[in-house]
C-alpha positions as CSV (number, residue, x, y, z in Angstrom):
1,M,107.6,80.3,95.6
2,S,108.8,77.5,93.4
3,D,112.2,77.8,91.8
4,T,110.6,77.6,88.4
5,P,107.1,79.0,88.6
6,F,105.0,79.5,85.6
7,R,105.3,83.1,84.4
8,V,103.2,85.1,82.0
9,P,105.9,87.0,80.0
10,P,105.5,90.6,79.0
11,K,105.5,91.5,75.3
12,V,108.8,93.1,74.5
13,T,108.7,96.2,72.3
14,E,111.2,98.7,71.2
15,L,110.0,101.1,73.9
16,N,110.4,98.7,76.8
17,R,113.2,96.4,75.6
18,H,115.8,98.1,77.8
19,F,113.7,97.3,80.9
20,W,112.7,93.7,80.2
21,T,115.9,92.4,78.6
22,G,118.5,94.7,80.2
23,G,118.7,92.6,83.3
24,A,120.9,90.1,81.5
25,D,123.9,92.2,82.8
26,G,122.5,92.0,86.4
27,A,121.4,95.6,86.6
28,L,118.1,97.4,86.6
29,H,117.6,99.8,83.7
30,M,115.1,102.6,83.3
31,Q,114.5,105.7,81.2
32,R,115.6,109.0,82.6
33,C,115.1,112.5,81.3
34,R,118.5,114.2,80.6
35,D,116.9,117.7,81.0
36,D,115.3,117.4,84.4
37,G,116.4,114.0,85.8
38,T,112.9,112.5,85.9
39,W,112.9,108.7,86.1
40,I,110.2,107.4,83.6
41,H,108.3,104.2,84.3
42,P,106.5,102.7,82.5
43,P,108.6,103.7,79.4
44,S,107.4,106.7,77.4
45,P,108.7,108.5,74.2
46,V,108.6,111.8,76.2
47,C,109.4,113.0,79.7
48,P,106.1,113.3,81.5
49,T,107.4,116.3,83.5
50,C,108.9,118.5,80.8
51,L,107.7,116.7,77.6
52,A,111.3,116.6,76.2
53,R,112.5,113.7,74.1
54,N,116.0,113.9,75.5
55,I,115.8,110.6,77.2
56,E,118.6,108.3,78.3
57,I,118.7,104.7,79.6
58,A,120.3,104.6,83.0
59,T,120.9,102.0,85.6
60,L,119.6,102.1,89.1
61,A,121.2,100.7,92.3
62,G,118.5,98.0,92.4
63,T,117.8,98.6,96.0
64,G,114.7,100.0,97.8
65,V,112.1,99.3,100.3
66,V,108.7,97.5,100.3
67,H,106.1,100.3,99.9
68,A,103.0,98.0,100.0
69,V,102.7,94.2,100.2
70,T,100.2,91.4,99.9
71,V,100.5,87.6,100.3
72,N,98.4,85.9,97.7
73,H,96.7,82.7,98.9
74,Q,94.3,82.1,96.0
75,A,95.3,79.7,93.2
76,W,94.5,82.0,90.3
77,N,96.9,79.9,88.3
78,P,97.3,76.3,89.6
79,T,100.9,76.2,88.3
80,M,101.9,79.0,90.6
81,P,102.4,77.6,94.1
82,T,100.8,79.6,96.9
83,P,101.3,81.5,99.1
84,Y,103.6,84.0,97.4
85,V,104.4,87.7,98.0
86,I,103.4,90.5,95.6
87,A,104.9,93.9,96.6
88,L,105.2,97.4,95.3
89,I,108.9,98.3,95.6
90,E,109.9,101.9,96.1
91,L,113.4,102.2,94.7
92,D,116.0,104.3,96.3
93,E,116.0,106.7,93.3
94,G,112.2,107.2,93.7
95,P,110.4,105.1,91.0
96,R,108.1,102.2,92.1
97,L,107.8,98.8,90.6
98,L,105.4,95.9,91.2
99,S,107.3,92.7,91.7
100,N,107.6,89.6,93.9
101,V,109.7,89.3,97.0
102,T,111.5,86.0,97.3
103,D,113.9,84.3,99.7
104,A,111.9,85.2,102.7
105,E,109.0,83.8,104.7
106,P,105.8,85.7,103.4
107,K,105.0,86.7,107.0
108,D,108.3,88.4,107.3
109,V,107.8,90.7,104.3
110,T,106.5,93.9,105.7
111,V,106.2,97.6,104.6
112,G,109.6,99.2,104.9
113,L,111.6,96.1,104.4
114,P,114.9,96.9,102.6
115,V,115.2,94.8,99.4
116,E,117.5,94.3,96.4
117,V,116.9,93.2,92.9
118,W,117.7,89.9,91.2
119,F,116.6,88.6,87.8
120,E,114.8,85.5,86.7
121,P,115.1,84.6,83.0
122,V,111.8,83.9,81.3
123,P,111.3,82.9,77.7
124,A,109.2,85.5,75.8
125,G,108.9,84.6,72.1
126,R,112.1,85.7,70.3
127,H,113.4,87.3,73.5
128,T,114.5,86.2,77.0
129,V,113.0,88.5,79.6
130,H,115.0,89.0,82.7
131,L,112.3,89.6,85.2
132,P,113.3,91.9,88.1
133,L,112.4,90.2,91.4
134,F,113.4,91.3,94.9
135,R,114.7,89.7,98.0
136,P,115.7,91.1,101.4
137,S,118.8,93.3,101.1
138,R,122.2,91.9,101.9
139,E,124.4,94.9,101.0
140,P,124.1,98.7,101.3
141,A,122.7,100.5,98.3
142,A,125.1,101.7,95.6
143,P,124.6,105.1,93.8
144,P,123.0,105.0,90.3
145,R,125.1,105.5,87.2
146,V,124.1,106.3,83.7
147,L,124.8,103.5,81.2
148,R,123.7,105.0,77.9
149,G,121.7,107.8,76.4
150,L,118.9,108.1,73.8
151,A,119.5,111.1,71.6
152,D,116.8,113.7,71.5
153,G,114.4,112.7,68.7
154,G,116.4,109.7,67.6
155,D,116.9,106.0,68.4
156,Q,120.7,105.7,68.4
157,L,122.0,104.5,71.7
158,T,125.2,106.2,72.7
159,I,127.4,106.3,75.8
160,G,126.0,108.9,78.2
161,E,127.7,111.0,80.7
162,G,124.6,111.3,82.8
163,V,123.1,114.4,84.5
164,A,123.1,115.7,88.0
165,D,119.9,115.4,89.9
166,P,118.2,118.8,89.4
167,P,115.2,119.9,91.4
168,K,112.1,118.0,90.3
169,R,109.1,119.9,89.0
170,V,106.2,118.9,91.1
171,L,103.1,118.3,89.0
172,Q,100.3,120.3,90.5
173,R,97.2,118.3,90.8
174,P,93.8,120.1,91.0
175,T,92.1,119.9,94.3
176,R,88.8,121.6,93.7
177,E,89.4,123.0,90.3
178,G,87.6,122.4,87.0
179,P,84.1,123.5,86.0
180,Q,82.3,125.2,88.8
181,H,78.6,124.6,89.4
182,T,75.9,126.9,88.2
183,Q,72.2,127.0,88.6
184,R,71.8,124.9,85.4
185,V,74.8,122.5,85.3
186,G,74.3,120.4,82.1
187,E,73.6,117.1,83.8
188,R,70.7,118.5,85.6
189,A,68.7,118.3,82.4
190,A,68.6,114.5,83.0
191,I,66.5,112.2,85.2
192,F,66.2,108.5,85.9
193,A,62.8,107.8,84.4
194,G,62.8,104.0,84.7
195,V,64.7,101.2,86.3
196,G,64.7,97.4,85.7
197,M,66.5,94.4,87.0
198,S,66.5,90.8,85.7
199,Q,66.6,87.7,87.7
200,V,69.8,87.8,89.8
201,G,71.5,84.7,91.1
202,R,74.6,82.4,91.2
203,G,75.1,80.3,88.1
204,L,71.7,80.8,86.5
205,G,72.9,79.4,83.2
206,R,70.7,81.9,81.3
207,D,72.0,83.5,78.1
208,P,73.3,87.0,78.7
209,M,71.0,88.4,76.0
210,D,68.0,86.8,77.8
211,L,68.9,88.6,81.0
212,T,69.6,91.8,79.2
213,V,66.3,91.9,77.4
214,E,64.4,91.1,80.6
215,A,66.0,94.0,82.5
216,C,65.7,96.5,79.5
217,L,62.0,95.8,79.0
218,R,61.3,96.2,82.7
219,A,63.1,99.5,82.7
220,I,61.1,100.7,79.7
221,E,57.8,99.6,81.2
222,D,58.8,101.2,84.6
223,A,59.3,104.5,82.8
224,G,55.8,104.2,81.2
225,L,57.3,104.1,77.7
226,T,57.4,101.8,74.8
227,R,60.4,100.7,72.8
228,D,59.4,103.2,70.1
229,D,60.2,106.0,72.7
230,I,63.8,104.8,73.1
231,D,66.1,106.8,70.9
232,G,69.4,106.1,72.6
233,I,71.3,103.1,73.9
234,S,74.5,102.8,76.1
235,T,76.4,100.1,77.9
236,Y,79.6,99.3,79.7
237,P,82.0,97.8,78.7
238,G,80.7,96.7,75.3
239,E,81.2,93.2,74.0
240,L,84.9,93.9,73.2
241,G,85.5,94.9,76.8
242,G,86.5,91.4,78.0
243,P,85.3,87.8,78.3
244,A,81.6,87.3,77.4
245,S,80.7,86.6,81.0
246,F,82.1,90.0,82.1
247,A,81.3,92.2,79.1
248,G,77.7,91.1,78.3
249,P,76.0,91.9,75.0
250,G,77.1,95.0,73.1
251,T,74.8,97.8,72.0
252,P,74.5,96.6,68.4
253,A,73.2,93.2,69.5
254,V,70.7,94.7,72.0
255,Q,69.6,97.3,69.6
256,D,68.9,94.6,67.0
257,A,67.2,92.3,69.5
258,L,64.7,95.1,70.5
259,R,64.6,96.6,67.0
260,L,65.4,100.0,68.3
261,A,65.8,103.1,66.1
262,V,68.2,105.4,67.9
263,N,69.6,108.9,67.4
264,W,72.6,108.1,69.6
265,H,74.5,105.0,70.8
266,G,77.7,104.3,72.6
267,G,79.6,101.7,74.6
268,G,83.1,100.9,75.8
269,P,85.3,100.3,78.8
270,E,87.3,103.6,78.9
271,G,86.0,106.5,81.0
272,P,84.9,107.2,84.6
273,A,84.5,103.5,85.4
274,Q,81.2,101.6,84.9
275,M,79.4,104.9,85.5
276,G,80.8,106.1,82.2
277,A,77.9,104.5,80.4
278,I,75.3,106.3,82.5
279,I,77.2,109.6,82.3
280,N,77.4,109.3,78.6
281,A,73.6,108.8,78.5
282,I,73.1,111.8,80.7
283,M,75.3,113.9,78.4
284,A,73.4,112.6,75.3
285,V,70.1,113.7,76.9
286,S,71.4,117.0,78.2
287,T,72.8,118.0,74.7
288,G,69.7,117.0,72.8
289,L,71.2,114.0,71.0
290,A,68.4,111.8,72.5
291,R,65.4,112.0,74.7
292,N,65.2,108.6,76.3
293,V,68.4,106.5,76.5
294,L,68.4,102.9,77.5
295,V,71.5,102.1,79.6
296,Y,72.3,98.5,80.8
297,R,75.0,96.4,82.3
298,T,74.9,92.6,82.2
299,V,77.2,90.0,83.9
300,T,77.2,86.3,83.9
301,E,80.4,85.8,85.8
302,A,79.0,83.2,88.2
303,T,78.0,80.9,85.3
304,G,81.3,81.7,83.6
305,K,83.3,80.6,86.6
306,Q,81.4,77.3,86.8
307,G,82.3,76.8,83.1
308,G,86.0,77.4,83.8
309,E,86.2,80.9,82.3
310,G,88.5,83.3,84.0
311,G,87.5,86.9,84.3
312,G,89.1,90.2,83.8
313,A,92.9,90.2,84.0
314,T,93.1,86.4,84.8
315,A,91.7,85.7,81.3
316,A,94.6,87.6,79.8
317,A,97.2,85.4,81.5
318,S,98.8,83.4,78.6
319,P,102.2,81.9,77.9
320,K,102.1,84.0,74.7
321,G,102.7,87.1,76.7
322,V,100.8,90.1,77.6
323,G,101.1,93.8,76.6
324,G,99.8,97.1,77.8
325,W,99.2,98.0,81.4
326,L,98.7,94.3,82.4
327,S,102.3,93.6,81.3
328,W,103.4,95.3,84.6
329,L,101.2,93.1,86.7
330,L,100.6,89.7,85.3
331,P,104.3,88.6,85.0
332,Y,104.3,88.8,88.8
333,A,101.2,86.6,89.2
334,A,99.2,89.6,90.3
335,Y,96.3,88.1,88.3
336,S,93.4,89.6,90.2
337,A,92.1,93.0,91.2
338,A,92.0,91.4,94.7
339,N,95.8,91.5,94.7
340,W,96.0,95.1,93.4
341,A,93.4,96.3,96.0
342,A,95.2,94.4,98.7
343,L,98.3,96.5,98.2
344,Y,96.2,99.7,98.8
345,A,94.7,98.1,101.9
346,S,98.2,97.3,103.1
347,R,99.4,100.8,102.6
348,H,96.3,102.3,104.3
349,M,96.8,100.1,107.3
350,H,100.5,101.0,107.5
351,E,99.9,104.8,107.4
352,Y,96.7,105.1,109.4
353,G,96.5,102.0,111.6
354,T,93.4,100.7,109.8
355,T,92.5,97.2,111.0
356,R,90.9,94.1,109.6
357,E,88.2,94.4,112.3
358,Q,87.3,97.8,110.9
359,L,87.1,96.5,107.3
360,G,85.0,93.7,108.7
361,A,82.4,96.2,109.8
362,L,81.7,97.0,106.1
363,A,81.2,93.3,105.3
364,V,79.0,92.7,108.3
365,N,76.9,95.8,107.5
366,A,76.5,94.7,103.8
367,R,75.3,91.2,104.9
368,A,72.8,92.6,107.3
369,N,71.3,94.8,104.6
370,A,71.3,92.0,102.0
371,A,69.1,90.0,104.3
372,K,66.4,92.5,103.6
373,N,66.9,92.4,99.8
374,P,65.1,89.6,97.9
375,N,67.6,89.9,95.0
376,A,70.7,89.6,97.2
377,I,73.1,86.6,96.8
378,Y,74.2,86.2,100.4
379,T,71.6,86.6,103.1
380,D,72.7,84.4,105.9
381,A,73.6,86.2,109.1
382,M,77.3,87.0,109.5
383,S,79.2,88.2,112.6
384,L,82.5,89.9,112.8
385,D,84.0,86.6,114.1
386,D,82.7,84.8,111.0
387,Y,84.5,87.5,108.9
388,L,87.7,87.1,110.8
389,D,87.7,83.3,110.6
390,V,87.1,82.9,106.8
391,R,90.0,82.1,104.5
392,M,92.4,84.7,103.2
393,I,92.5,85.6,99.5
394,S,95.2,88.2,99.3
395,T,96.3,89.6,102.7
396,P,94.9,91.6,104.3
397,L,91.7,90.8,102.3
398,C,89.7,87.7,103.0
399,L,86.9,86.1,101.1
400,Y,84.3,88.4,102.7
401,D,86.3,91.5,101.6
402,C,85.6,90.4,98.0
403,D,82.4,90.9,96.1
404,A,80.3,87.9,95.0
405,P,80.3,86.8,91.3
406,T,76.8,87.0,90.0
407,D,74.5,86.6,87.0
408,G,72.2,89.4,86.3
409,S,71.4,92.5,84.3
410,T,70.4,96.0,85.4
411,A,68.9,98.7,83.1
412,F,67.8,102.3,83.3
413,V,66.0,104.8,81.1
414,I,67.7,108.2,81.3
415,S,65.3,110.9,80.0
416,H,65.0,114.6,79.8
417,R,63.7,116.4,82.9
418,D,60.8,117.8,80.9
419,T,59.2,114.4,81.0
420,A,59.3,114.1,84.8
421,G,55.6,115.1,85.2
422,D,54.4,112.3,82.9
423,L,56.1,109.3,84.6
424,P,54.2,106.6,86.5
425,N,56.9,106.6,89.2
426,P,58.7,109.6,90.9
427,A,61.5,111.0,88.8
428,V,65.0,110.8,90.3
429,H,67.0,113.9,89.2
430,V,70.7,114.1,88.4
431,N,72.2,116.8,90.5
432,A,75.9,116.4,89.6
433,V,78.4,113.9,88.3
434,G,82.1,113.5,89.1
435,T,84.4,112.4,86.3
436,G,87.8,113.9,87.2
437,L,91.1,112.0,86.9
438,Y,94.1,114.0,87.9
439,G,96.5,111.3,89.0
440,R,98.3,108.6,87.0
441,P,95.7,106.2,85.6
442,S,97.5,103.1,86.9
443,W,97.0,100.6,89.7
444,D,100.7,100.3,90.4
445,Q,101.8,103.9,89.7
446,W,99.0,105.8,91.5
447,E,100.8,108.4,93.5
448,D,99.1,107.8,96.9
449,L,98.1,104.2,97.7
450,T,95.9,105.4,100.6
451,T,93.6,106.9,97.9
452,M,92.4,105.9,94.5
453,A,90.8,107.6,91.5
454,A,87.9,108.1,93.9
455,R,89.8,111.1,95.2
456,D,89.6,112.9,91.9
457,A,86.1,111.9,90.9
458,A,84.9,113.2,94.3
459,T,86.8,116.4,93.8
460,S,85.1,117.1,90.5
461,L,81.7,116.0,91.8
462,W,81.6,118.5,94.7
463,A,82.8,121.3,92.4
464,R,79.6,120.9,90.4
465,T,77.0,121.3,93.1
466,D,75.8,123.4,96.0
467,L,75.3,120.2,98.1
468,A,77.8,119.0,100.6
469,P,78.5,115.6,102.3
470,A,76.3,116.6,105.2
471,D,73.3,116.8,102.8
472,V,73.5,113.1,101.8
473,D,70.9,110.9,103.2
474,V,72.0,107.5,101.7
475,A,75.2,106.3,100.1
476,Q,75.7,103.5,97.6
477,L,79.5,103.3,97.2
478,Y,81.4,100.8,95.2
479,D,82.6,97.8,97.1
480,G,84.2,95.4,94.7
481,F,86.6,95.1,97.7
482,S,86.0,96.4,101.1
483,I,89.0,98.7,101.0
484,I,87.5,100.5,98.0
485,N,84.4,101.2,100.0
486,L,86.5,102.8,102.7
487,V,88.5,104.8,100.2
488,W,85.3,106.3,98.8
489,L,84.1,107.3,102.2
490,E,87.2,109.3,102.8
491,A,87.4,110.7,99.2
492,L,83.8,112.0,99.4
493,G,84.4,113.7,102.6
494,F,82.2,111.7,104.9
495,C,85.2,111.5,107.2
496,E,88.7,112.9,107.2
497,R,91.5,111.3,105.2
498,G,92.9,108.3,107.2
499,E,89.9,108.2,109.5
500,G,87.8,105.8,107.5
501,G,88.6,103.0,109.9
502,P,87.3,104.7,113.0
503,F,84.3,106.0,111.1
504,I,83.1,102.5,110.1
505,E,84.2,100.7,113.3
506,G,81.4,98.8,114.9
507,G,79.1,99.6,111.9
508,G,76.8,102.0,113.8
509,R,77.3,105.1,111.6
510,I,76.7,103.1,108.4
511,A,73.7,101.0,109.4
512,L,70.3,101.5,108.0
513,D,69.4,103.7,111.0
514,G,72.8,105.3,111.2
515,E,74.0,108.8,110.2
516,L,75.1,107.5,106.7
517,P,73.2,104.4,105.6
518,L,75.6,102.6,103.4
519,N,75.0,100.1,100.6
520,T,71.5,99.5,101.8
521,G,70.8,96.6,99.4
522,G,73.9,94.7,100.5
523,G,76.3,96.3,98.0
524,Q,78.4,93.9,96.0
525,L,79.9,92.2,99.0
526,S,76.7,90.4,99.8
527,G,74.1,91.7,97.3
528,G,76.2,90.5,94.3
529,R,78.6,91.9,91.7
530,L,76.3,93.7,89.3
531,H,79.4,95.8,88.7
532,G,78.2,99.0,90.2
533,F,74.8,99.2,88.4
534,G,73.1,97.5,91.3
535,L,74.2,100.4,93.5
536,V,72.6,102.9,91.2
537,H,69.4,100.8,91.1
538,E,69.3,100.8,94.9
539,A,69.8,104.5,95.0
540,V,66.9,105.1,92.7
541,L,64.6,102.8,94.7
542,Q,65.6,104.5,98.0
543,L,64.8,108.0,96.6
544,R,61.5,106.8,95.3
545,G,60.6,105.2,98.7
546,Q,60.4,101.8,97.0
547,A,63.1,99.9,98.9
548,D,60.6,97.8,101.0
549,G,62.0,96.4,104.2
550,R,65.3,98.2,103.9
551,Q,63.9,101.7,103.2
552,V,65.8,104.6,104.7
553,T,63.5,107.2,106.3
554,D,62.6,110.0,103.8
555,P,65.8,110.3,101.9
556,E,66.2,113.4,99.6
557,V,69.8,113.1,98.4
558,A,71.7,109.9,97.4
559,I,75.3,109.6,96.4
560,V,76.5,106.7,94.1
561,A,80.0,105.8,93.3
562,N,81.4,103.3,90.9
563,G,84.9,102.0,90.3
564,G,88.2,101.6,92.2
565,G,91.9,101.8,91.7
566,N,92.6,103.9,88.6
567,L,89.1,104.6,87.3
568,A,86.1,106.1,89.1
569,G,82.9,108.0,88.7
570,A,80.4,109.5,91.1
571,M,76.9,110.9,91.0
572,L,74.6,112.9,93.2
573,L,70.9,112.1,92.8
574,T,68.0,113.9,94.3
575,R,64.3,113.2,94.9
576,G,63.5,116.8,93.7
577,T,64.9,119.1,91.1
578,G,67.7,120.6,93.3
């Protein structure tokens, strides 16, 4: 790394000031609960374990080990020289921090490497942030000491005596708890009545509303309805959910463009990932708020990239600083979800011996399936050698581990099951949805980096159905990055935890004629990043028997999963009513 790289500073607030500015004295400071000793990061007004406000600001030894690591090779920001190391540091006292590791060759920074903190001053408006960075340890770790305390319910800083380390209360996470299935689980009142997809391509240059209307009208026609039958509308993430190329048109704009009169409408980025928009529509139909809900997702990221528009977190990178959850990622030049996902891949490989060759099987399988999909982005043949020879993005993830930016729109009509007999195409029934989130909703603070929020969505899904993994005939699982695809396979129980690598190795089990045909339209790795909605579209076509040259033989049950990292949603679809 350069001695003076460009840094996106975090926004300093009263809640986080101790962390970002405290390094001026050369020590790392963090909140700690006086009552039970819990270290609290990111900062919070209350202890997340006991909910007490008796919080002190304490110092840590500033030493730890690398818990997960990636070497970034992509120039997300041209002022930040590559390659550079992004690592999740597990401090000796227990908390974890995302940071950079310096003063070492990137190839020498591995999981388990002992490290120590140092601080880089970064201007941040009226403040100077002392950014905690890490380097290989040169001295043994020192025990932590308490610097100062925060009185219960107040804001007066005082000298604190500290507390002994009491036994920590372990938060009990549900495994298969939550609402149990019945013969008439609410979501089973809903069906997919119609599907539609616009033109899909790279850099089409078409207006996002043009693509959206094309997909929506096709879905309405596919359902045998007219726009007058549509009385609900839903989307993800809504026009406030990010840059225009990522967010697409919001529901007010589409409602106005089609002159819809609706009884229910909704849109937004928070919820069980992209699938939240579909699940919201299912709930609206199941509760009687609407009969026919139009759901759509539009992206023009390929055109946006050609125009120089950054996407997602990259667009938030600004010298003015960044707040919220991105403030714990962007200051360390972890600009892209590719960096975040790579940390999970690093940890999975460390714990279970997963290999790049095994991840490559996912990419090769996706490319083979995309060759049979006329809407796919990448259709040229790809071998495992091709995968291994392509450039790195963020180790261990290469270019072919990352999905393809795309322009396109996908739409569905979600209707009440009572209409199933009147449709021009076979109805696809919703059997169960998975929306659970039991872990910490954070990329860098998730408890187990060999899993993701997929673990919890899968748990809640199987609790709402009599079906089991063995009943699934075809799987459409989110593959924004290959590691997410593998994590979903484990989370959903298609293989045991840690055995995803051997399960996909060679690609035989996940091929079109394998025991679990996976991402039959090419997924997002080769089919294109329609942000999860393309996977739902493919599942519906497969269950209808309309997937042309890539059709799986007589599927009755499909599983679809969207999201990765800290957000996830899943859905079981059936050809019949079961």
